[in-house]
FISEDREN-809821 format. One record per residue (C-alpha): residue number from 1; residue in three letters; chain; x, y, z. Coordinates in Angstrom, 2 decimals, decimal comma. Layout:
{NUM 'ALA' 'A' {X Y Z}}
...
***
This chain:
{1 'MET' 'A' {-9,37 -9,02 14,51}}
{2 'VAL' 'A' {-12,03 -6,51 15,55}}
{3 'GLU' 'A' {-15,52 -6,20 14,11}}
{4 'ARG' 'A' {-17,74 -3,14 13,89}}
{5 'ARG' 'A' {-21,31 -3,67 12,77}}
{6 'GLY' 'A' {-22,91 -1,18 10,40}}
{7 'VAL' 'A' {-26,49 -0,54 9,42}}
{8 'GLY' 'A' {-26,06 -1,62 5,80}}
{9 'SER' 'A' {-25,90 -5,07 4,25}}
{10 'GLY' 'A' {-22,90 -7,30 3,65}}
{11 'SER' 'A' {-19,47 -7,15 5,31}}
{12 'VAL' 'A' {-15,88 -6,29 4,43}}
{13 'VAL' 'A' {-12,39 -6,82 5,82}}
{14 'LEU' 'A' {-10,72 -3,43 6,31}}
{15 'ILE' 'A' {-6,93 -3,32 6,17}}
{16 'VAL' 'A' {-5,11 -0,15 7,19}}
{17 'SER' 'A' {-1,51 -0,15 6,00}}
{18 'ILE' 'A' {1,24 2,41 6,46}}
{19 'ASP' 'A' {4,38 2,62 4,32}}
{20 'THR' 'A' {6,65 3,15 7,32}}
{21 'GLU' 'A' {9,72 4,81 5,92}}
{22 'GLU' 'A' {12,47 7,38 6,35}}
{23 'ASP' 'A' {11,80 11,13 6,17}}
{24 'ASN' 'A' {13,55 11,65 2,83}}
{25 'TRP' 'A' {10,89 11,83 0,12}}
{26 'GLN' 'A' {13,54 12,38 -2,55}}
{27 'ARG' 'A' {15,60 9,26 -3,11}}
{28 'SER' 'A' {19,01 9,26 -1,47}}
{29 'ARG' 'A' {21,52 6,48 -0,98}}
{30 'ASP' 'A' {23,51 8,17 1,79}}
{31 'VAL' 'A' {21,16 10,48 3,72}}
{32 'ALA' 'A' {18,20 9,16 5,70}}
{33 'THR' 'A' {16,54 10,43 8,87}}
{34 'CYS' 'A' {13,55 8,89 10,62}}
{35 'GLU' 'A' {12,01 11,69 12,68}}
{36 'ASN' 'A' {8,51 10,98 11,37}}
{37 'ILE' 'A' {8,43 7,59 13,09}}
{38 'GLY' 'A' {7,84 9,29 16,45}}
{39 'GLU' 'A' {4,48 10,47 15,10}}
{40 'LEU' 'A' {3,29 6,86 14,93}}
{41 'ARG' 'A' {2,51 7,01 18,67}}
{42 'ARG' 'A' {-0,17 9,66 18,08}}
{43 'GLN' 'A' {-1,51 7,66 15,16}}
{44 'ALA' 'A' {-1,59 4,47 17,24}}
{45 'ALA' 'A' {-3,83 6,20 19,79}}
{46 'LEU' 'A' {-6,33 6,93 17,02}}
{47 'PHE' 'A' {-6,14 3,34 15,80}}
{48 'GLU' 'A' {-6,80 2,01 19,28}}
{49 'ARG' 'A' {-9,85 4,23 19,67}}
{50 'LEU' 'A' {-11,25 3,17 16,28}}
{51 'GLY' 'A' {-10,43 -0,52 16,71}}
{52 'VAL' 'A' {-8,07 -0,53 13,71}}
{53 'ARG' 'A' {-5,43 -3,29 13,43}}
{54 'PRO' 'A' {-2,68 -1,59 11,36}}
{55 'THR' 'A' {0,11 -3,05 9,26}}
{56 'TYR' 'A' {3,41 -1,19 9,17}}
{57 'PHE' 'A' {5,35 -1,95 5,97}}
{58 'THR' 'A' {8,81 -0,99 7,26}}
{59 'THR' 'A' {11,99 -0,09 5,38}}
{60 'TYR' 'A' {15,59 -1,11 6,00}}
{61 'ARG' 'A' {16,61 2,38 7,15}}
{62 'VAL' 'A' {13,82 2,52 9,73}}
{63 'ALA' 'A' {14,65 -0,94 11,05}}
{64 'ARG' 'A' {18,32 0,05 11,40}}
{65 'GLU' 'A' {17,55 3,24 13,38}}
{66 'PRO' 'A' {17,31 2,17 17,06}}
{67 'ARG' 'A' {14,96 4,95 18,20}}
{68 'ALA' 'A' {12,61 4,35 15,28}}
{69 'ALA' 'A' {12,61 0,60 15,88}}
{70 'ASP' 'A' {11,78 1,22 19,56}}
{71 'VAL' 'A' {8,68 3,18 18,56}}
{72 'ILE' 'A' {7,43 0,45 16,24}}
{73 'ARG' 'A' {8,02 -2,26 18,84}}
{74 'GLU' 'A' {6,06 -0,18 21,35}}
{75 'ILE' 'A' {3,01 0,44 19,18}}
{76 'CYS' 'A' {2,88 -3,18 17,98}}
{77 'ASP' 'A' {3,31 -4,66 21,47}}
{78 'GLY' 'A' {0,68 -7,21 22,40}}
{79 'GLY' 'A' {-0,31 -7,87 18,80}}
{80 'ARG' 'A' {-1,76 -4,39 18,24}}
{81 'GLY' 'A' {-0,16 -4,20 14,80}}
{82 'GLU' 'A' {1,81 -6,19 12,24}}
{83 'ILE' 'A' {5,29 -5,38 10,93}}
{84 'GLY' 'A' {5,78 -6,10 7,25}}
{85 'ALA' 'A' {8,67 -5,45 4,86}}
{86 'HIS' 'A' {8,93 -2,42 2,56}}
{87 'LEU' 'A' {11,88 -2,42 0,18}}
{88 'HIS' 'A' {13,38 0,84 -1,08}}
{89 'PRO' 'A' {15,99 -0,43 -3,55}}
{90 'TRP' 'A' {17,97 2,82 -3,59}}
{91 'ASN' 'A' {19,03 2,61 0,07}}
{92 'THR' 'A' {18,76 -1,10 0,86}}
{93 'PRO' 'A' {22,11 -2,94 0,47}}
{94 'PRO' 'A' {23,83 -4,46 -1,37}}
{95 'PHE' 'A' {24,45 -1,58 -3,78}}
{96 'ALA' 'A' {25,51 -3,34 -6,96}}
{97 'GLU' 'A' {23,34 -1,18 -9,24}}
{98 'ALA' 'A' {23,80 2,35 -10,55}}
{99 'PHE' 'A' {21,96 5,10 -8,68}}
{100 'VAL' 'A' {19,64 6,05 -11,55}}
{101 'PRO' 'A' {15,85 6,62 -11,59}}
{102 'ARG' 'A' {14,98 3,38 -13,40}}
{103 'ASN' 'A' {16,63 1,36 -10,64}}
{104 'SER' 'A' {14,23 2,78 -8,05}}
{105 'MET' 'A' {11,76 0,19 -9,36}}
{106 'LEU' 'A' {12,67 -3,15 -7,80}}
{107 'LYS' 'A' {11,39 -5,11 -10,77}}
{108 'ASN' 'A' {14,04 -3,50 -13,01}}
{109 'LEU' 'A' {16,96 -4,93 -11,05}}
{110 'PRO' 'A' {18,58 -8,30 -11,85}}
{111 'ALA' 'A' {16,85 -11,23 -10,14}}
{112 'ASP' 'A' {19,85 -12,09 -7,97}}
{113 'LEU' 'A' {20,14 -8,50 -6,75}}
{114 'GLN' 'A' {16,43 -8,33 -5,90}}
{115 'LEU' 'A' {16,87 -11,49 -3,83}}
{116 'ALA' 'A' {20,00 -10,17 -2,11}}
{117 'LYS' 'A' {18,30 -6,90 -1,13}}
{118 'LEU' 'A' {15,23 -8,72 0,14}}
{119 'ARG' 'A' {17,40 -10,99 2,26}}
{120 'ARG' 'A' {19,17 -7,99 3,80}}
{121 'LEU' 'A' {15,87 -6,24 4,53}}
{122 'THR' 'A' {14,36 -9,39 6,03}}
{123 'ALA' 'A' {17,40 -9,91 8,27}}
{124 'ALA' 'A' {17,29 -6,28 9,44}}
{125 'LEU' 'A' {13,61 -6,54 10,35}}
{126 'GLU' 'A' {14,10 -9,84 12,11}}
{127 'ASP' 'A' {17,03 -8,42 14,07}}
{128 'ALA' 'A' {15,12 -5,26 15,06}}
{129 'PHE' 'A' {11,80 -6,84 16,00}}
{130 'ASP' 'A' {12,63 -10,47 16,91}}
{131 'GLN' 'A' {10,17 -11,78 14,37}}
{132 'ARG' 'A' {10,41 -12,66 10,72}}
{133 'PRO' 'A' {8,03 -10,68 8,49}}
{134 'SER' 'A' {5,64 -12,61 6,28}}
{135 'ALA' 'A' {4,11 -9,69 4,34}}
{136 'PHE' 'A' {5,73 -7,37 1,79}}
{137 'ARG' 'A' {5,19 -4,21 -0,23}}
{138 'ALA' 'A' {7,61 -3,02 -2,90}}
{139 'GLY' 'A' {8,79 0,57 -2,71}}
{140 'ARG' 'A' {7,07 2,65 -5,41}}
{141 'TYR' 'A' {4,91 -0,48 -5,97}}
{142 'GLY' 'A' {7,70 -1,84 -8,19}}
{143 'LEU' 'A' {6,65 -5,49 -8,15}}
{144 'GLY' 'A' {7,69 -7,88 -10,93}}
{145 'ARG' 'A' {7,95 -11,59 -11,66}}
{146 'ASP' 'A' {11,48 -11,87 -10,25}}
{147 'THR' 'A' {10,28 -10,13 -7,09}}
{148 'VAL' 'A' {7,64 -12,83 -6,65}}
{149 'ALA' 'A' {10,33 -15,50 -6,95}}
{150 'ALA' 'A' {12,45 -13,69 -4,33}}
{151 'LEU' 'A' {9,48 -13,42 -1,97}}
{152 'ALA' 'A' {8,79 -17,14 -2,21}}
{153 'ALA' 'A' {12,48 -17,95 -1,65}}
{154 'CYS' 'A' {12,52 -15,81 1,51}}
{155 'GLY' 'A' {9,37 -17,34 2,94}}
{156 'TYR' 'A' {6,98 -14,43 2,41}}
{157 'ARG' 'A' {3,36 -15,47 2,22}}
{158 'VAL' 'A' {1,62 -12,18 1,35}}
{159 'ASP' 'A' {2,31 -9,26 -0,99}}
{160 'SER' 'A' {0,40 -5,99 -1,21}}
{161 'SER' 'A' {1,99 -3,99 -4,02}}
{162 'VAL' 'A' {-0,63 -4,22 -6,78}}
{163 'SER' 'A' {-2,87 -1,21 -7,37}}
{164 'PRO' 'A' {-5,60 -2,16 -9,89}}
{165 'PHE' 'A' {-6,38 0,38 -12,63}}
{166 'VAL' 'A' {-3,01 2,11 -12,08}}
{167 'SER' 'A' {0,05 2,11 -14,33}}
{168 'TRP' 'A' {3,51 3,26 -13,21}}
{169 'GLU' 'A' {5,06 2,74 -16,64}}
{170 'ARG' 'A' {5,68 6,47 -17,18}}
{171 'PHE' 'A' {7,45 6,66 -13,81}}
{172 'ASP' 'A' {10,89 5,09 -14,31}}
{173 'ASP' 'A' {9,54 2,09 -16,22}}
{174 'GLY' 'A' {7,41 0,84 -13,36}}
{175 'PRO' 'A' {4,75 -1,87 -13,58}}
{176 'SER' 'A' {1,27 -1,60 -15,03}}
{177 'PHE' 'A' {-1,50 -3,10 -12,92}}
{178 'PHE' 'A' {-4,32 -2,66 -15,41}}
{179 'GLY' 'A' {-6,26 -5,91 -15,58}}
{180 'ALA' 'A' {-5,33 -7,04 -12,07}}
{181 'PRO' 'A' {-8,08 -8,60 -9,95}}
{182 'LEU' 'A' {-9,70 -6,44 -7,29}}
{183 'ASP' 'A' {-9,81 -9,26 -4,77}}
{184 'ALA' 'A' {-7,07 -11,45 -3,29}}
{185 'TYR' 'A' {-5,35 -13,84 -5,71}}
{186 'ARG' 'A' {-2,17 -15,92 -5,90}}
{187 'LEU' 'A' {1,09 -14,97 -7,59}}
{188 'ALA' 'A' {3,75 -17,08 -9,31}}
{189 'PRO' 'A' {6,95 -16,03 -11,11}}
{190 'ASP' 'A' {5,95 -17,78 -14,32}}
{191 'ARG' 'A' {3,30 -15,18 -15,18}}
{192 'ASP' 'A' {2,61 -11,47 -15,01}}
{193 'VAL' 'A' {1,80 -10,12 -11,53}}
{194 'THR' 'A' {-1,68 -9,16 -12,73}}
{195 'GLN' 'A' {-2,49 -12,78 -13,67}}
{196 'PRO' 'A' {-3,75 -15,17 -10,98}}
{197 'ALA' 'A' {-1,76 -18,36 -10,42}}
{198 'PRO' 'A' {-4,01 -20,78 -8,50}}
{199 'SER' 'A' {-1,06 -22,80 -7,14}}
{200 'GLY' 'A' {1,19 -19,81 -6,42}}
{201 'ASP' 'A' {3,01 -19,57 -3,09}}
{202 'VAL' 'A' {2,39 -15,85 -2,52}}
{203 'LEU' 'A' {-1,05 -14,34 -1,91}}
{204 'GLU' 'A' {-1,59 -10,89 -3,40}}
{205 'ILE' 'A' {-3,91 -8,60 -1,44}}
{206 'PRO' 'A' {-4,27 -5,60 -3,74}}
{207 'LEU' 'A' {-4,53 -2,01 -2,68}}
{208 'SER' 'A' {-8,01 -0,60 -3,17}}
{209 'CYS' 'A' {-8,64 1,46 -6,27}}
{210 'GLY' 'A' {-11,92 1,92 -8,09}}
{211 'PHE' 'A' {-14,22 4,42 -9,73}}
{212 'THR' 'A' {-17,07 6,60 -8,58}}
{213 'ARG' 'A' {-19,31 4,94 -11,15}}
{214 'GLY' 'A' {-19,71 1,43 -12,47}}
{215 'PRO' 'A' {-19,43 -0,94 -14,08}}
{216 'PHE' 'A' {-15,65 -1,08 -13,74}}
{217 'SER' 'A' {-15,54 -3,31 -16,81}}
{218 'LEU' 'A' {-16,50 -0,21 -18,77}}
{219 'PHE' 'A' {-14,74 2,60 -16,92}}
{220 'GLY' 'A' {-11,49 0,71 -16,31}}
{221 'PRO' 'A' {-10,61 0,25 -20,00}}
{222 'ALA' 'A' {-11,93 3,72 -20,83}}
{223 'HIS' 'A' {-9,67 5,28 -18,22}}
{224 'ARG' 'A' {-6,72 3,28 -19,53}}
{225 'LEU' 'A' {-7,42 4,52 -23,07}}
{226 'LEU' 'A' {-7,65 8,17 -21,98}}
{227 'GLU' 'A' {-4,30 7,88 -20,16}}
{228 'MET' 'A' {-2,47 6,67 -23,26}}
{229 'TRP' 'A' {-0,55 9,00 -25,53}}
{230 'PRO' 'A' {-1,66 11,03 -27,50}}
{231 'LEU' 'A' {-5,03 11,23 -25,67}}
{232 'ARG' 'A' {-3,14 11,87 -22,43}}
{233 'GLU' 'A' {-2,09 15,26 -23,77}}
{234 'LEU' 'A' {-5,76 16,30 -23,94}}
{235 'ARG' 'A' {-6,12 15,74 -20,17}}
{236 'LEU' 'A' {-9,45 14,02 -20,68}}
{237 'VAL' 'A' {-9,15 12,02 -17,45}}
{238 'GLY' 'A' {-9,14 15,22 -15,40}}
{239 'LEU' 'A' {-11,98 16,70 -17,42}}
{240 'ALA' 'A' {-14,13 13,59 -16,88}}
{241 'ALA' 'A' {-13,46 13,70 -13,13}}
{242 'ARG' 'A' {-14,27 17,40 -12,78}}
{243 'ALA' 'A' {-17,41 16,98 -14,86}}
{244 'GLY' 'A' {-18,60 14,23 -12,55}}
{245 'VAL' 'A' {-18,67 11,65 -15,33}}
{246 'CYS' 'A' {-16,32 9,29 -13,54}}
{247 'LYS' 'A' {-13,30 9,57 -11,26}}
{248 'ARG' 'A' {-10,66 7,00 -10,43}}
{249 'VAL' 'A' {-10,19 6,87 -6,66}}
{250 'VAL' 'A' {-7,37 5,35 -4,62}}
{251 'LEU' 'A' {-8,31 4,62 -1,02}}
{252 'SER' 'A' {-5,76 6,93 0,55}}
{253 'PRO' 'A' {-6,45 10,11 2,54}}
{254 'GLU' 'A' {-3,33 11,58 0,95}}
{255 'VAL' 'A' {-4,89 11,85 -2,50}}
{256 'SER' 'A' {-8,65 11,29 -2,17}}
{257 'SER' 'A' {-11,51 12,97 -0,33}}
{258 'VAL' 'A' {-13,61 11,09 2,22}}
{259 'ALA' 'A' {-16,67 11,44 0,00}}
{260 'ASP' 'A' {-14,87 9,97 -3,01}}
{261 'MET' 'A' {-13,38 7,13 -0,94}}
{262 'LEU' 'A' {-16,78 6,17 0,45}}
{263 'THR' 'A' {-18,36 6,31 -3,01}}
{264 'ALA' 'A' {-15,58 4,17 -4,50}}
{265 'SER' 'A' {-15,86 1,75 -1,55}}
{266 'ARG' 'A' {-19,55 1,32 -2,23}}
{267 'ARG' 'A' {-18,81 0,61 -5,89}}
{268 'LEU' 'A' {-16,08 -1,88 -4,95}}
{269 'LEU' 'A' {-18,47 -3,69 -2,63}}
{270 'GLU' 'A' {-21,04 -3,79 -5,44}}
{271 'HIS' 'A' {-18,37 -5,48 -7,55}}
{272 'GLY' 'A' {-18,02 -8,21 -4,92}}
{273 'VAL' 'A' {-14,73 -7,33 -3,23}}
{274 'ARG' 'A' {-14,19 -8,89 0,18}}
{275 'HIS' 'A' {-11,60 -6,41 1,44}}
{276 'LEU' 'A' {-10,79 -2,72 1,34}}
{277 'GLN' 'A' {-7,36 -1,32 2,02}}
{278 'LEU' 'A' {-6,76 2,21 3,28}}
{279 'SER' 'A' {-3,11 3,25 2,97}}
{280 'TRP' 'A' {-0,72 6,19 3,30}}
{281 'HIS' 'A' {2,94 7,02 4,04}}
{282 'SER' 'A' {4,37 7,70 7,51}}
{283 'PRO' 'A' {6,21 10,90 6,40}}
{284 'SER' 'A' {2,76 12,46 5,84}}
{285 'LEU' 'A' {2,32 12,46 9,63}}
{286 'LYS' 'A' {4,93 15,21 10,02}}
{287 'PRO' 'A' {4,45 18,54 8,21}}
{288 'GLY' 'A' {6,72 19,23 5,26}}
{289 'LEU' 'A' {8,11 15,76 4,71}}
{290 'SER' 'A' {5,76 14,49 1,99}}
{291 'PRO' 'A' {3,98 16,31 -0,84}}
{292 'PHE' 'A' {0,66 15,38 0,78}}
{293 'ALA' 'A' {1,06 17,22 4,10}}
{294 'ALA' 'A' {2,86 20,55 3,89}}
{295 'THR' 'A' {1,37 22,03 7,07}}
{296 'ALA' 'A' {0,10 20,98 10,49}}
{297 'ALA' 'A' {-3,41 21,63 9,18}}
{298 'ASP' 'A' {-2,80 19,11 6,39}}
{299 'VAL' 'A' {-1,74 16,49 8,95}}
{300 'ALA' 'A' {-4,82 17,21 11,05}}
{301 'GLY' 'A' {-6,90 16,81 7,92}}
{302 'LEU' 'A' {-5,37 13,40 7,28}}
{303 'TYR' 'A' {-6,30 12,22 10,77}}
{304 'ALA' 'A' {-9,81 13,61 10,41}}
{305 'ALA' 'A' {-10,22 11,91 7,03}}
{306 'VAL' 'A' {-9,16 8,52 8,41}}
{307 'GLU' 'A' {-11,67 8,77 11,24}}
{308 'ALA' 'A' {-14,47 9,99 8,98}}
{309 'PHE' 'A' {-13,81 7,22 6,45}}
{310 'VAL' 'A' {-13,88 4,48 9,10}}
{311 'GLU' 'A' {-17,08 5,88 10,60}}
{312 'GLY' 'A' {-18,71 6,28 7,19}}
{313 'LEU' 'A' {-17,77 2,78 6,07}}
{314 'SER' 'A' {-19,10 1,36 9,34}}
{315 'GLN' 'A' {-22,47 2,90 8,53}}
{316 'MET' 'A' {-22,37 1,30 5,09}}
{317 'THR' 'A' {-21,46 -2,27 6,01}}
{318 'THR' 'A' {-20,15 -4,53 8,75}}
{319 'VAL' 'A' {-16,41 -3,95 9,05}}
{320 'THR' 'A' {-13,84 -6,46 10,30}}
{321 'PHE' 'A' {-10,49 -4,81 11,06}}
{322 'ALA' 'A' {-7,48 -7,01 10,27}}
{323 'THR' 'A' {-3,76 -6,79 9,69}}
{324 'ILE' 'A' {-2,55 -7,89 6,28}}
{325 'SER' 'A' {-1,68 -11,43 7,45}}
{326 'GLN' 'A' {-4,97 -11,77 9,32}}
{327 'ALA' 'A' {-6,74 -10,69 6,16}}
{328 'ALA' 'A' {-4,79 -13,29 4,20}}
{329 'ALA' 'A' {-6,11 -15,99 6,51}}
{330 'LEU' 'A' {-9,65 -14,76 5,92}}
{331 'LEU' 'A' {-9,37 -14,17 2,17}}
{332 'GLY' 'A' {-6,82 -16,69 0,93}}
***
């Protein structure tokens, strides 16, 4: 863990996590290339300069591609980063389910199939990197109760799939994370993944999502209401954001400006959170692979945003950089 002292009050654990995945943004069972993984070397140089301790949530296809696995081993050598598991159900065997959109959400698969896929992914990562992962993120954030049971059965100690104030229900019957805690909490398969289970075996470290204004107890439910049909058709969420009334912000340089991320971070700290998590997808490091980085200028903008956010946050508060498992030890 690395600490950077700011001029403000308080302190926060900063997690930087990368969904480290194949090039193919559109789901495919048969076709998968991993050219973007080579760009992680350039990114690792930035991390080293900033003092960031990244976590690479890595898919089955990346682990099974020798050249890609070599890159990840290289940039994580000497404990410079952590390798976690990232499960894309559509191209992680066994393939007992139909290739349909709803099945891209892990939670929608039968419990035994979720467990079987997780076991295959875990074995592939262990084989590629000579270490068993202890942290997990579901592809498309498709976490459910049966997923929690599978994680516990496979020895995972940490999950980071929950995005508070975000619902994926309209996207292939994904989960809703409205009502989830902002800070770390424990999960158990006998309750919804947004409900803390004090004796649960798996620690949830949520992604960071908040609003540009507080209190969240007011703006969270209001945002949820405006997203529901038929109010959704009026596009009131976008109108409120453009008018400066309130904007929901995810801490990701792919979708949020540096100014909005710093404002939301300040609001999250005011609400007592002990960690912030900055996240994005590895395909965004290579132009044209993700919808967030069509050009080389877009990629350069992503790098600049990461650096500006880290510098800005360091002026706001004392920052401790940690991988996801290091953060779990501090927060859990």
